Jmol script that loads the backbone (N, CA, C; Angstrom):
load data "model"
ATOM      1  N   MET A   1      17.879 -15.881  12.831  1.00  0.00           N
ATOM      2  CA  MET A   1      17.443 -15.229  14.047  1.00  0.00           C
ATOM      3  C   MET A   1      15.987 -14.821  13.867  1.00  0.00           C
ATOM      4  N   ASN A   2      15.109 -15.376  14.684  1.00  0.00           N
ATOM      5  CA  ASN A   2      13.704 -15.013  14.542  1.00  0.00           C
ATOM      6  C   ASN A   2      13.416 -13.715  15.287  1.00  0.00           C
ATOM      7  N   SER A   3      12.193 -13.232  15.176  1.00  0.00           N
ATOM      8  CA  SER A   3      11.868 -11.921  15.740  1.00  0.00           C
ATOM      9  C   SER A   3      11.950 -11.907  17.262  1.00  0.00           C
ATOM     10  N   MET A   4      11.640 -13.020  17.907  1.00  0.00           N
ATOM     11  CA  MET A   4      11.720 -13.039  19.363  1.00  0.00           C
ATOM     12  C   MET A   4      13.162 -12.905  19.825  1.00  0.00           C
ATOM     13  N   HIS A   5      14.075 -13.587  19.146  1.00  0.00           N
ATOM     14  CA  HIS A   5      15.479 -13.453  19.502  1.00  0.00           C
ATOM     15  C   HIS A   5      15.977 -12.042  19.249  1.00  0.00           C
ATOM     16  N   LEU A   6      15.524 -11.421  18.185  1.00  0.00           N
ATOM     17  CA  LEU A   6      15.923 -10.057  17.894  1.00  0.00           C
ATOM     18  C   LEU A   6      15.434  -9.110  18.977  1.00  0.00           C
ATOM     19  N   LEU A   7      14.200  -9.279  19.423  1.00  0.00           N
ATOM     20  CA  LEU A   7      13.680  -8.427  20.489  1.00  0.00           C
ATOM     21  C   LEU A   7      14.447  -8.630  21.790  1.00  0.00           C
ATOM     22  N   ASP A   8      14.791  -9.880  22.107  1.00  0.00           N
ATOM     23  CA  ASP A   8      15.597 -10.143  23.303  1.00  0.00           C
ATOM     24  C   ASP A   8      16.962  -9.490  23.188  1.00  0.00           C
ATOM     25  N   PHE A   9      17.566  -9.583  21.998  1.00  0.00           N
ATOM     26  CA  PHE A   9      18.873  -8.977  21.768  1.00  0.00           C
ATOM     27  C   PHE A   9      18.814  -7.467  21.940  1.00  0.00           C
ATOM     28  N   LEU A  10      17.786  -6.840  21.373  1.00  0.00           N
ATOM     29  CA  LEU A  10      17.662  -5.388  21.491  1.00  0.00           C
ATOM     30  C   LEU A  10      17.397  -4.959  22.930  1.00  0.00           C
ATOM     31  N   ALA A  11      16.594  -5.741  23.654  1.00  0.00           N
ATOM     32  CA  ALA A  11      16.326  -5.414  25.054  1.00  0.00           C
ATOM     33  C   ALA A  11      17.595  -5.547  25.886  1.00  0.00           C
ATOM     34  N   GLN A  12      18.370  -6.590  25.656  1.00  0.00           N
ATOM     35  CA  GLN A  12      19.612  -6.779  26.397  1.00  0.00           C
ATOM     36  C   GLN A  12      20.609  -5.669  26.071  1.00  0.00           C
ATOM     37  N   THR A  13      20.685  -5.291  24.813  1.00  0.00           N
ATOM     38  CA  THR A  13      21.600  -4.237  24.399  1.00  0.00           C
ATOM     39  C   THR A  13      21.198  -2.906  25.012  1.00  0.00           C
ATOM     40  N   ALA A  14      19.909  -2.631  25.055  1.00  0.00           N
ATOM     41  CA  ALA A  14      19.444  -1.383  25.663  1.00  0.00           C
ATOM     42  C   ALA A  14      19.704  -1.371  27.163  1.00  0.00           C
ATOM     43  N   THR A  15      19.673  -2.536  27.797  1.00  0.00           N
ATOM     44  CA  THR A  15      19.877  -2.615  29.238  1.00  0.00           C
ATOM     45  C   THR A  15      21.336  -2.371  29.610  1.00  0.00           C
ATOM     46  N   ASN A  16      22.261  -3.068  28.961  1.00  0.00           N
ATOM     47  CA  ASN A  16      23.653  -2.932  29.360  1.00  0.00           C
ATOM     48  C   ASN A  16      24.433  -1.949  28.494  1.00  0.00           C
ATOM     49  N   GLY A  17      23.854  -1.430  27.438  1.00  0.00           N
ATOM     50  CA  GLY A  17      24.478  -0.378  26.651  1.00  0.00           C
ATOM     51  C   GLY A  17      25.647  -0.821  25.792  1.00  0.00           C
ATOM     52  N   SER A  18      25.809  -2.106  25.557  1.00  0.00           N
ATOM     53  CA  SER A  18      26.926  -2.561  24.734  1.00  0.00           C
ATOM     54  C   SER A  18      26.390  -3.143  23.429  1.00  0.00           C
ATOM     55  N   LEU A  19      26.977  -2.707  22.354  1.00  0.00           N
ATOM     56  CA  LEU A  19      26.612  -3.205  21.041  1.00  0.00           C
ATOM     57  C   LEU A  19      27.901  -3.316  20.239  1.00  0.00           C
ATOM     58  N   SER A  20      28.208  -4.511  19.778  1.00  0.00           N
ATOM     59  CA  SER A  20      29.452  -4.701  19.039  1.00  0.00           C
ATOM     60  C   SER A  20      29.362  -3.974  17.698  1.00  0.00           C
ATOM     61  N   PRO A  21      30.503  -3.590  17.144  1.00  0.00           N
ATOM     62  CA  PRO A  21      30.476  -2.893  15.852  1.00  0.00           C
ATOM     63  C   PRO A  21      29.837  -3.718  14.735  1.00  0.00           C
ATOM     64  N   VAL A  22      30.064  -5.022  14.756  1.00  0.00           N
ATOM     65  CA  VAL A  22      29.468  -5.879  13.725  1.00  0.00           C
ATOM     66  C   VAL A  22      27.951  -5.890  13.873  1.00  0.00           C
ATOM     67  N   SER A  23      27.473  -6.021  15.096  1.00  0.00           N
ATOM     68  CA  SER A  23      26.027  -6.017  15.329  1.00  0.00           C
ATOM     69  C   SER A  23      25.412  -4.681  14.938  1.00  0.00           C
ATOM     70  N   ALA A  24      26.107  -3.611  15.243  1.00  0.00           N
ATOM     71  CA  ALA A  24      25.591  -2.291  14.888  1.00  0.00           C
ATOM     72  C   ALA A  24      25.506  -2.123  13.376  1.00  0.00           C
ATOM     73  N   ARG A  25      26.526  -2.618  12.656  1.00  0.00           N
ATOM     74  CA  ARG A  25      26.500  -2.513  11.204  1.00  0.00           C
ATOM     75  C   ARG A  25      25.369  -3.328  10.604  1.00  0.00           C
ATOM     76  N   LEU A  26      25.159  -4.546  11.120  1.00  0.00           N
ATOM     77  CA  LEU A  26      24.089  -5.375  10.592  1.00  0.00           C
ATOM     78  C   LEU A  26      22.716  -4.788  10.895  1.00  0.00           C
ATOM     79  N   LEU A  27      22.564  -4.237  12.087  1.00  0.00           N
ATOM     80  CA  LEU A  27      21.299  -3.594  12.441  1.00  0.00           C
ATOM     81  C   LEU A  27      21.059  -2.372  11.566  1.00  0.00           C
ATOM     82  N   ALA A  28      22.098  -1.581  11.336  1.00  0.00           N
ATOM     83  CA  ALA A  28      21.968  -0.395  10.486  1.00  0.00           C
ATOM     84  C   ALA A  28      21.655  -0.784   9.049  1.00  0.00           C
ATOM     85  N   ALA A  29      22.271  -1.868   8.570  1.00  0.00           N
ATOM     86  CA  ALA A  29      21.998  -2.313   7.201  1.00  0.00           C
ATOM     87  C   ALA A  29      20.555  -2.771   7.055  1.00  0.00           C
ATOM     88  N   GLY A  30      20.059  -3.494   8.042  1.00  0.00           N
ATOM     89  CA  GLY A  30      18.667  -3.933   7.999  1.00  0.00           C
ATOM     90  C   GLY A  30      17.701  -2.764   8.026  1.00  0.00           C
ATOM     91  N   LEU A  31      17.970  -1.783   8.873  1.00  0.00           N
ATOM     92  CA  LEU A  31      17.115  -0.598   8.929  1.00  0.00           C
ATOM     93  C   LEU A  31      17.198   0.212   7.635  1.00  0.00           C
ATOM     94  N   ALA A  32      18.405   0.329   7.077  1.00  0.00           N
ATOM     95  CA  ALA A  32      18.558   1.095   5.835  1.00  0.00           C
ATOM     96  C   ALA A  32      17.763   0.456   4.702  1.00  0.00           C
ATOM     97  N   MET A  33      17.836  -0.848   4.597  1.00  0.00           N
ATOM     98  CA  MET A  33      17.121  -1.516   3.505  1.00  0.00           C
ATOM     99  C   MET A  33      15.619  -1.511   3.768  1.00  0.00           C
ATOM    100  N   GLY A  34      15.214  -1.776   5.002  1.00  0.00           N
ATOM    101  CA  GLY A  34      13.788  -1.815   5.313  1.00  0.00           C
ATOM    102  C   GLY A  34      13.121  -0.468   5.141  1.00  0.00           C
ATOM    103  N   LEU A  35      13.708   0.563   5.732  1.00  0.00           N
ATOM    104  CA  LEU A  35      13.115   1.892   5.627  1.00  0.00           C
ATOM    105  C   LEU A  35      13.314   2.486   4.238  1.00  0.00           C
ATOM    106  N   GLY A  36      14.417   2.109   3.582  1.00  0.00           N
ATOM    107  CA  GLY A  36      14.665   2.621   2.240  1.00  0.00           C
ATOM    108  C   GLY A  36      13.777   2.012   1.183  1.00  0.00           C
ATOM    109  N   ALA A  37      13.107   0.918   1.492  1.00  0.00           N
ATOM    110  CA  ALA A  37      12.214   0.282   0.521  1.00  0.00           C
ATOM    111  C   ALA A  37      10.753   0.670   0.733  1.00  0.00           C
ATOM    112  N   ILE A  38      10.429   1.225   1.886  1.00  0.00           N
ATOM    113  CA  ILE A  38       9.033   1.604   2.163  1.00  0.00           C
ATOM    114  C   ILE A  38       8.576   2.726   1.223  1.00  0.00           C
ATOM    115  N   GLY A  39       9.362   3.782   1.134  1.00  0.00           N
ATOM    116  CA  GLY A  39       8.986   4.926   0.301  1.00  0.00           C
ATOM    117  C   GLY A  39       8.821   4.573  -1.168  1.00  0.00           C
ATOM    118  N   PRO A  40       9.836   3.947  -1.766  1.00  0.00           N
ATOM    119  CA  PRO A  40       9.665   3.562  -3.174  1.00  0.00           C
ATOM    120  C   PRO A  40       8.522   2.582  -3.390  1.00  0.00           C
ATOM    121  N   GLY A  41       8.289   1.677  -2.450  1.00  0.00           N
ATOM    122  CA  GLY A  41       7.181   0.732  -2.605  1.00  0.00           C
ATOM    123  C   GLY A  41       5.840   1.446  -2.639  1.00  0.00           C
ATOM    124  N   ILE A  42       5.667   2.389  -1.738  1.00  0.00           N
ATOM    125  CA  ILE A  42       4.431   3.178  -1.727  1.00  0.00           C
ATOM    126  C   ILE A  42       4.329   4.017  -3.000  1.00  0.00           C
ATOM    127  N   GLY A  43       5.463   4.618  -3.392  1.00  0.00           N
ATOM    128  CA  GLY A  43       5.463   5.446  -4.601  1.00  0.00           C
ATOM    129  C   GLY A  43       5.139   4.656  -5.861  1.00  0.00           C
ATOM    130  N   LEU A  44       5.671   3.441  -5.946  1.00  0.00           N
ATOM    131  CA  LEU A  44       5.375   2.596  -7.109  1.00  0.00           C
ATOM    132  C   LEU A  44       3.892   2.248  -7.167  1.00  0.00           C
ATOM    133  N   GLY A  45       3.324   1.936  -6.020  1.00  0.00           N
ATOM    134  CA  GLY A  45       1.897   1.613  -5.978  1.00  0.00           C
ATOM    135  C   GLY A  45       1.024   2.792  -6.352  1.00  0.00           C
ATOM    136  N   ILE A  46       1.338   3.955  -5.814  1.00  0.00           N
ATOM    137  CA  ILE A  46       0.546   5.148  -6.109  1.00  0.00           C
ATOM    138  C   ILE A  46       0.699   5.542  -7.579  1.00  0.00           C
ATOM    139  N   GLY A  47       1.928   5.457  -8.095  1.00  0.00           N
ATOM    140  CA  GLY A  47       2.152   5.821  -9.497  1.00  0.00           C
ATOM    141  C   GLY A  47       1.422   4.903 -10.459  1.00  0.00           C
ATOM    142  N   THR A  48       1.467   3.610 -10.205  1.00  0.00           N
ATOM    143  CA  THR A  48       0.772   2.657 -11.062  1.00  0.00           C
ATOM    144  C   THR A  48      -0.734   2.832 -10.959  1.00  0.00           C
ATOM    145  N   TRP A  49      -1.219   3.052  -9.750  1.00  0.00           N
ATOM    146  CA  TRP A  49      -2.652   3.275  -9.562  1.00  0.00           C
ATOM    147  C   TRP A  49      -3.117   4.513 -10.328  1.00  0.00           C
ATOM    148  N   GLY A  50      -2.343   5.593 -10.231  1.00  0.00           N
ATOM    149  CA  GLY A  50      -2.724   6.812 -10.937  1.00  0.00           C
ATOM    150  C   GLY A  50      -2.716   6.637 -12.448  1.00  0.00           C
ATOM    151  N   ALA A  51      -1.716   5.910 -12.937  1.00  0.00           N
ATOM    152  CA  ALA A  51      -1.639   5.708 -14.387  1.00  0.00           C
ATOM    153  C   ALA A  51      -2.793   4.842 -14.885  1.00  0.00           C
ATOM    154  N   THR A  52      -3.144   3.798 -14.141  1.00  0.00           N
ATOM    155  CA  THR A  52      -4.259   2.960 -14.583  1.00  0.00           C
ATOM    156  C   THR A  52      -5.583   3.725 -14.500  1.00  0.00           C
ATOM    157  N   GLN A  53      -5.726   4.580 -13.508  1.00  0.00           N
ATOM    158  CA  GLN A  53      -6.932   5.421 -13.431  1.00  0.00           C
ATOM    159  C   GLN A  53      -7.003   6.366 -14.622  1.00  0.00           C
ATOM    160  N   ALA A  54      -5.858   6.965 -14.961  1.00  0.00           N
ATOM    161  CA  ALA A  54      -5.844   7.916 -16.073  1.00  0.00           C
ATOM    162  C   ALA A  54      -6.133   7.214 -17.404  1.00  0.00           C
ATOM    163  N   ILE A  55      -5.551   6.031 -17.603  1.00  0.00           N
ATOM    164  CA  ILE A  55      -5.802   5.293 -18.841  1.00  0.00           C
ATOM    165  C   ILE A  55      -7.254   4.839 -18.896  1.00  0.00           C
ATOM    166  N   GLY A  56      -7.815   4.459 -17.764  1.00  0.00           N
ATOM    167  CA  GLY A  56      -9.214   4.055 -17.731  1.00  0.00           C
ATOM    168  C   GLY A  56     -10.152   5.201 -18.055  1.00  0.00           C
ATOM    169  N   ARG A  57      -9.796   6.409 -17.660  1.00  0.00           N
ATOM    170  CA  ARG A  57     -10.651   7.568 -17.938  1.00  0.00           C
ATOM    171  C   ARG A  57     -10.456   8.108 -19.352  1.00  0.00           C
ATOM    172  N   ASN A  58      -9.231   7.955 -19.881  1.00  0.00           N
ATOM    173  CA  ASN A  58      -8.950   8.474 -21.220  1.00  0.00           C
ATOM    174  C   ASN A  58      -8.059   7.476 -21.958  1.00  0.00           C
ATOM    175  N   PRO A  59      -8.642   6.446 -22.564  1.00  0.00           N
ATOM    176  CA  PRO A  59      -7.846   5.407 -23.227  1.00  0.00           C
ATOM    177  C   PRO A  59      -7.007   5.919 -24.406  1.00  0.00           C
ATOM    178  N   ASP A  60      -7.414   7.041 -25.006  1.00  0.00           N
ATOM    179  CA  ASP A  60      -6.660   7.577 -26.138  1.00  0.00           C
ATOM    180  C   ASP A  60      -5.294   8.110 -25.713  1.00  0.00           C
ATOM    181  N   ALA A  61      -5.108   8.436 -24.447  1.00  0.00           N
ATOM    182  CA  ALA A  61      -3.840   8.991 -23.959  1.00  0.00           C
ATOM    183  C   ALA A  61      -2.937   7.921 -23.367  1.00  0.00           C
ATOM    184  N   GLU A  62      -3.171   6.679 -23.732  1.00  0.00           N
ATOM    185  CA  GLU A  62      -2.418   5.577 -23.121  1.00  0.00           C
ATOM    186  C   GLU A  62      -0.914   5.684 -23.371  1.00  0.00           C
ATOM    187  N   GLY A  63      -0.508   6.034 -24.572  1.00  0.00           N
ATOM    188  CA  GLY A  63       0.915   6.101 -24.909  1.00  0.00           C
ATOM    189  C   GLY A  63       1.701   7.070 -24.036  1.00  0.00           C
ATOM    190  N   PRO A  64       1.307   8.355 -24.001  1.00  0.00           N
ATOM    191  CA  PRO A  64       2.049   9.302 -23.168  1.00  0.00           C
ATOM    192  C   PRO A  64       1.969   8.979 -21.674  1.00  0.00           C
ATOM    193  N   ILE A  65       0.828   8.461 -21.226  1.00  0.00           N
ATOM    194  CA  ILE A  65       0.688   8.125 -19.811  1.00  0.00           C
ATOM    195  C   ILE A  65       1.618   6.968 -19.462  1.00  0.00           C
ATOM    196  N   ARG A  66       1.653   5.957 -20.322  1.00  0.00           N
ATOM    197  CA  ARG A  66       2.518   4.809 -20.053  1.00  0.00           C
ATOM    198  C   ARG A  66       3.986   5.227 -20.045  1.00  0.00           C
ATOM    199  N   THR A  67       4.375   6.098 -20.966  1.00  0.00           N
ATOM    200  CA  THR A  67       5.760   6.563 -21.016  1.00  0.00           C
ATOM    201  C   THR A  67       6.137   7.303 -19.733  1.00  0.00           C
ATOM    202  N   ALA A  68       5.281   8.208 -19.299  1.00  0.00           N
ATOM    203  CA  ALA A  68       5.558   8.950 -18.074  1.00  0.00           C
ATOM    204  C   ALA A  68       5.555   8.031 -16.858  1.00  0.00           C
ATOM    205  N   MET A  69       4.668   7.044 -16.847  1.00  0.00           N
ATOM    206  CA  MET A  69       4.613   6.108 -15.716  1.00  0.00           C
ATOM    207  C   MET A  69       5.892   5.288 -15.621  1.00  0.00           C
ATOM    208  N   ILE A  70       6.349   4.754 -16.742  1.00  0.00           N
ATOM    209  CA  ILE A  70       7.557   3.928 -16.716  1.00  0.00           C
ATOM    210  C   ILE A  70       8.759   4.758 -16.303  1.00  0.00           C
ATOM    211  N   LEU A  71       8.849   5.988 -16.759  1.00  0.00           N
ATOM    212  CA  LEU A  71       9.945   6.862 -16.361  1.00  0.00           C
ATOM    213  C   LEU A  71       9.901   7.150 -14.860  1.00  0.00           C
ATOM    214  N   GLY A  72       8.726   7.467 -14.347  1.00  0.00           N
ATOM    215  CA  GLY A  72       8.578   7.729 -12.914  1.00  0.00           C
ATOM    216  C   GLY A  72       8.844   6.508 -12.055  1.00  0.00           C
ATOM    217  N   LEU A  73       8.388   5.333 -12.507  1.00  0.00           N
ATOM    218  CA  LEU A  73       8.634   4.106 -11.761  1.00  0.00           C
ATOM    219  C   LEU A  73      10.126   3.773 -11.736  1.00  0.00           C
ATOM    220  N   GLY A  74      10.814   4.059 -12.820  1.00  0.00           N
ATOM    221  CA  GLY A  74      12.259   3.836 -12.843  1.00  0.00           C
ATOM    222  C   GLY A  74      12.989   4.715 -11.847  1.00  0.00           C
ATOM    223  N   PHE A  75      12.586   5.978 -11.744  1.00  0.00           N
ATOM    224  CA  PHE A  75      13.214   6.865 -10.761  1.00  0.00           C
ATOM    225  C   PHE A  75      12.910   6.416  -9.337  1.00  0.00           C
ATOM    226  N   ALA A  76      11.700   5.981  -9.078  1.00  0.00           N
ATOM    227  CA  ALA A  76      11.346   5.502  -7.735  1.00  0.00           C
ATOM    228  C   ALA A  76      12.115   4.229  -7.395  1.00  0.00           C
ATOM    229  N   GLU A  77      12.280   3.346  -8.360  1.00  0.00           N
ATOM    230  CA  GLU A  77      13.024   2.113  -8.128  1.00  0.00           C
ATOM    231  C   GLU A  77      14.496   2.395  -7.868  1.00  0.00           C
ATOM    232  N   ALA A  78      15.029   3.457  -8.458  1.00  0.00           N
ATOM    233  CA  ALA A  78      16.426   3.818  -8.231  1.00  0.00           C
ATOM    234  C   ALA A  78      16.675   4.144  -6.765  1.00  0.00           C
ATOM    235  N   VAL A  79      15.708   4.744  -6.098  1.00  0.00           N
ATOM    236  CA  VAL A  79      15.865   5.057  -4.671  1.00  0.00           C
ATOM    237  C   VAL A  79      15.998   3.767  -3.862  1.00  0.00           C
ATOM    238  N   ALA A  80      15.234   2.756  -4.189  1.00  0.00           N
ATOM    239  CA  ALA A  80      15.346   1.474  -3.492  1.00  0.00           C
ATOM    240  C   ALA A  80      16.703   0.824  -3.773  1.00  0.00           C
ATOM    241  N   ILE A  81      17.212   0.972  -4.972  1.00  0.00           N
ATOM    242  CA  ILE A  81      18.527   0.418  -5.298  1.00  0.00           C
ATOM    243  C   ILE A  81      19.609   1.164  -4.529  1.00  0.00           C
ATOM    244  N   TYR A  82      19.462   2.472  -4.361  1.00  0.00           N
ATOM    245  CA  TYR A  82      20.434   3.230  -3.554  1.00  0.00           C
ATOM    246  C   TYR A  82      20.450   2.725  -2.116  1.00  0.00           C
ATOM    247  N   SER A  83      19.286   2.437  -1.550  1.00  0.00           N
ATOM    248  CA  SER A  83      19.255   1.932  -0.178  1.00  0.00           C
ATOM    249  C   SER A  83      19.868   0.535  -0.102  1.00  0.00           C
ATOM    250  N   LEU A  84      19.710  -0.271  -1.140  1.00  0.00           N
ATOM    251  CA  LEU A  84      20.375  -1.578  -1.184  1.00  0.00           C
ATOM    252  C   LEU A  84      21.887  -1.410  -1.202  1.00  0.00           C
ATOM    253  N   VAL A  85      22.385  -0.463  -1.977  1.00  0.00           N
ATOM    254  CA  VAL A  85      23.832  -0.210  -2.035  1.00  0.00           C
ATOM    255  C   VAL A  85      24.344   0.236  -0.673  1.00  0.00           C
ATOM    256  N   VAL A  86      23.615   1.121  -0.007  1.00  0.00           N
ATOM    257  CA  VAL A  86      24.019   1.565   1.327  1.00  0.00           C
ATOM    258  C   VAL A  86      24.041   0.394   2.297  1.00  0.00           C
ATOM    259  N   ALA A  87      23.038  -0.470   2.240  1.00  0.00           N
ATOM    260  CA  ALA A  87      22.991  -1.635   3.121  1.00  0.00           C
ATOM    261  C   ALA A  87      24.164  -2.565   2.850  1.00  0.00           C
ATOM    262  N   LEU A  88      24.497  -2.799   1.598  1.00  0.00           N
ATOM    263  CA  LEU A  88      25.625  -3.665   1.272  1.00  0.00           C
ATOM    264  C   LEU A  88      26.952  -3.057   1.710  1.00  0.00           C
ATOM    265  N   VAL A  89      27.098  -1.747   1.585  1.00  0.00           N
ATOM    266  CA  VAL A  89      28.309  -1.089   2.060  1.00  0.00           C
ATOM    267  C   VAL A  89      28.418  -1.230   3.570  1.00  0.00           C
ATOM    268  N   LEU A  90      27.316  -1.082   4.277  1.00  0.00           N
ATOM    269  CA  LEU A  90      27.344  -1.244   5.726  1.00  0.00           C
ATOM    270  C   LEU A  90      27.710  -2.663   6.140  1.00  0.00           C
ATOM    271  N   ILE A  91      27.219  -3.641   5.400  1.00  0.00           N
ATOM    272  CA  ILE A  91      27.504  -5.031   5.754  1.00  0.00           C
ATOM    273  C   ILE A  91      28.956  -5.393   5.448  1.00  0.00           C
ATOM    274  N   PHE A  92      29.435  -5.024   4.280  1.00  0.00           N
ATOM    275  CA  PHE A  92      30.746  -5.493   3.833  1.00  0.00           C
ATOM    276  C   PHE A  92      31.853  -4.485   4.045  1.00  0.00           C
ATOM    277  N   ALA A  93      31.606  -3.429   4.806  1.00  0.00           N
ATOM    278  CA  ALA A  93      32.653  -2.451   5.082  1.00  0.00           C
ATOM    279  C   ALA A  93      33.733  -3.092   5.951  1.00  0.00           C
ATOM    280  N   ALA A  94      34.916  -2.552   5.881  1.00  0.00           N
ATOM    281  CA  ALA A  94      36.017  -3.076   6.697  1.00  0.00           C
ATOM    282  C   ALA A  94      35.700  -2.862   8.175  1.00  0.00           C
ATOM    283  N   PRO A  95      36.064  -3.805   9.024  1.00  0.00           N
ATOM    284  CA  PRO A  95      35.793  -3.648  10.460  1.00  0.00           C
ATOM    285  C   PRO A  95      36.481  -2.401  11.017  1.00  0.00           C
ATOM    286  N   THR A  96      35.797  -1.751  11.929  1.00  0.00           N
ATOM    287  CA  THR A  96      36.340  -0.517  12.509  1.00  0.00           C
ATOM    288  C   THR A  96      37.435  -0.794  13.518  1.00  0.00           C
ATOM    289  N   SER A  97      37.325  -1.878  14.253  1.00  0.00           N
ATOM    290  CA  SER A  97      38.409  -2.218  15.197  1.00  0.00           C
ATOM    291  C   SER A  97      38.312  -3.665  15.623  1.00  0.00           C
TER     292      SER A  97
END
end "model"
wireframe off; spacefill off
backbone 0.3
color backbone group
């Protein structure tokens, strides 16, 4: 389904107010994964940028900075994995009716 078809689908759904449970689950899963990956993606970029700036300014502190960076990046990546789990639960959940 390309973006034009998706926009037509959303416009039609907004007009007549009907959305099947399967469509709602798939839409929710897409939003959960898309929005759930924005924050960690930005956080990973900012964290890596800060660590490289710090190492560039003080190369002698590379070890502790790298350790803290990897730990922080792991925590940020965990948030993206949680959103993936939520999206998969939404997709593969038992039908409501």
